[in-house]
N, C-alpha and C positions, 0 to 999 in steps of 0.2 A: 459428415455421420453422427448419427444418435445411437447411444446405447443404455440403458438402463436409466433413462432420464439427463444423461451426461450426454454434451455434445463436445463434438471436437472437427477441427477443419484438416481436412486431409487433401493428399496430393496424389496424382494418378501413379508415382512411383514407390509410394510409401507402402512399405510389407504389414503383413499383420501383426508383427511386433511393435513395430514402431507405433501403430496406432494403438494398440493396447496399452503402450507406456504414457500415450498422449492421455488417454484417458484414466489411467490410475493417477498420473500425477496432477491431473484437473480436479480428481474427485476426493483426492485424498488427502490428511491433514499430517504434517509428520513433526515429532518432537525431537529437538535435538539439544541434549542439557536442559537449560531453563527456556529455551525459545521455542515457540510452537509457530511453525511454518504453516498458514493456508490458503486456500484460494477462493475468493470472494466474488462478489458480482462487478468487481472493479479491476480484478487481476490479484495478484499475490500479493501478500503480506506477512508481517511476523508481529509477534507480540512476546513482549519477556513478561517470565512467571510472578514478579512481584509486582506489587500494587503501589501506585495506580498505575492501570493498564495502558500503553502507550502504543498504539497502531502505528506501523512503520511500514511504508510501501517497498515490496521486496523488488531489486532491479530484475529487470528481462534480462539483462545480458548473461545475468547467472543461470546456470542448472538449478533446478527447484529441489531435485533429486538426489546431487552429489555437494552438495554444499557441507561446508565442516562446520564445527563450534566457532573457532577462531573468526571466521567468513562469516558468521552469525553476528557476533559479537562488536564485529568493525561495523557491519551496516548496520548495527540498531543505533550504534554510537552515533553515526552521520547522519541517521535519518532523524532522531531526537535533537541532536543539534541545530539540523536544519529546520525543523519546525518551530524551535527556539527562535531562530533567528527570524523566521518569516513572521512570528507573532509580535515581534518588538519592532521598533522603529518611529520615526517622527510623524507619520501619517496616520497611526492605528490608533485604535480604541479612544476613549473620550467623547464627549457629545462635540465639540468643534473639530476642526482639522479637516482635511480632506476625505477621511473615511468614514465619518461620524455622522450624525443627524443634529447637525448645528441648525443656527437659525435659518439658514438658506440666503437665498439671494433677494428676496423680492422683499421690500421692506417699506410699499407704497403707502400712499395717505389713501383713506376713506374707503 
């Protein structure tokens, strides 16, 4: 279903109120304390008001409209910690190693 440039998937059993709630949730942004919840092209995400802004994926298992500030804080801390773990490790960064653009495998002659 499409309305005012917003699209939402609907089932035959959905009522008007459910469809309206889906469209409002998809098009809105919500601020809870210092956290801002938004829906982007890759799904819902959240940011914290302080700089530098770190974008954290909002879990699809939680309801975007009824989440509390304490839940936002826990989600944000877990997301930042997960991002830091993904960025570190023995095979990240640098020019050598498995993930880098090191010397390569071909060292032939001539």
